[in-house]
C-alpha positions, 0 to 999 in steps of 0.5 A: 689551254694554249701554247704561248712560247717554245723555248729551246736551249742547248746545254753543252758539257764542259765537265770531265770526260772519259778519254777516247780508246782505240777499239772502244766500239765499232761505228760507221766511221770505220769504213774510212781511213782516219787517224782521229777518234772514229767515235768523235761524231757518235759522242753526244756531249750536248743536248737540246732542252725544249720547254713548251709554256701555256697560258695555264702556267703548265710547262712541258719538257722535251729533249733532242740529243742529236746536233743540239745547236742545229736542232735549236735553230730548227725548233726556234725558226721553223716549228715554234711558229707552227705551234704557238697559239695551238691547243697542246691536245691536238697532238696529231694535227700539231705533229702533221703540221710540223712534219709536212711544213718541213717535209722538203728537208726535215723528214729524217735526221735532225729535222725529225729529231727536232720535231720528236723533242717538241712532241715529247714536250707536248705529251708531257704537258698533256700528262701534267694537265690531266695529272696523269703520267704519260703511260696512263694516256698511251694505254696504261700499265701493261706490266708490273714492272719493266725488265731492263738490261745493262747496256754498257760493256764497251770493248776493253781488256778482257778482265775489265769486261769480265769485272763489269759483267760481274757487276751487273750480275751482282745488281740482279740484271737478267740481260746485258749488252756489250759492244764489238771493238773490231771490224772489217779493216781489222781482218781475221785478227780482229774477228778473233779479238771479237770472239774472245770478247764475247766468250769472255763475257759469256764465261762470266754470265753463264747460259741463263743470262741474256747477252746481246752484241752491238756493232753500231753500223761498224760492219758490212754485209760481207764481214757480217755474213763471215762472223755470223757462224762464228758467233752461233755458239754464244747464244746472243739474244740479238746482233745489233746494227750489223750494217749501216741504217740505209742498207735495208736489204742487207739487214733483210739478208742477215735477218733471214740467214742469221742464227740469232735475231738481227735488230736495228732502228735506232737510226730509222725515222717515222712510221714510213721507215719502220713500215719498210723494215717490217714488210721486208722482214729486215729486223727481228727487234726494233729499237727506235728512240723516241727522241729521234723517230718522231716523238711519242705520237710516232712511236706509238704507231710503230708499236701497233705495227710491230705488234701486228707483225709480232716483232718486239720493240725495245727502244734505244737508250732507256730515258723516261720518254721510252719507258713510258712507251714501253710500259703502255705497250705489250709490243715492248717486253723490256727496255735498255738501261744505261748505267749512270757513270762518268760522261763518256759517249754521252747517253749517260748525259741524260742523268746529268741534265734531268732528274726523275728517271727510276733506278732498277732494282734487281734488273726491274724498273717501275714507273709511279702512278702518281707522278703526272707527265714524264716525271722529269725536271731539270737537274740543278745539281750539275748545271755548272758543268754545262755551257748553256746556249739560250 
């Protein structure tokens, strides 16, 4: 079997979206004075879909959620020529070929995200060729079902957040993650607002539910130091991305002094980036996203390193490329799950583009043993809601 064509298309959502709200979620732009929507650059309302065709007629499906038009250009002009004519089962060779040929500019960020999308499509293709789900190629089932946590709870009025948290309890979730709405520029008053929101959610879910909180790179080291003792009474399972991804030493200090685990890695790339995080003991939970970190070829290597360091891997954003890795690795105890809802930040757009993702039942996900590849196909129901760039 040989690869005959690599097709990258951009799907840009043109349907309704949830309007931006003030203090919706802290993020890295909060450090700047800006009158606009601080979350604008972190909204993913477009997606690159990659289809790898073969002379056998099989097609592998991959995806990129970052800078989709740029990703398409990278795939079309730089990556496709490197893999057309090659055997898709030579996964390590193909990954190294893409990585090393683009090393001058592509080793992080959108260059690596584009490589990730191609790599995911190759693994989907291999699973289809062998008539096996991808997780069976990665080591097989390590758990009966995957525990998952509901991941939304963006900052809002306290009664709205409490009602949302109660809804997840009613669905059987045993864990959920909330977002902070305030950061350093909001001063002590913002600190109090953050603490009120955590207290409100904890009041609803009680002590027997895991509660996590996400800063999304919106704090800095000084602010995080001041917040840590104030957050201690709420028994968070982890505090996520308190500082920007490049501040590895900041992560290491916070992970050393924090009364709760510090998590991160959503914005880190390749085994080299995660080796640094692990060796410096900068995080207690790893949260790569397979469609950013280098694809399945890289993610499974990170899982192996994390297992040696006894650091759990809980990939960012759920989605099938992450579920297959979670199912096949003892290093991954659970998955993130974004509830299906109106298009807001954009992670939920995955469900508008693809179908095949399992629905959680009582907070648990399962993957079928008899569905080959990733188990995804394009969702025809919502295609009219997208502008498609060939």
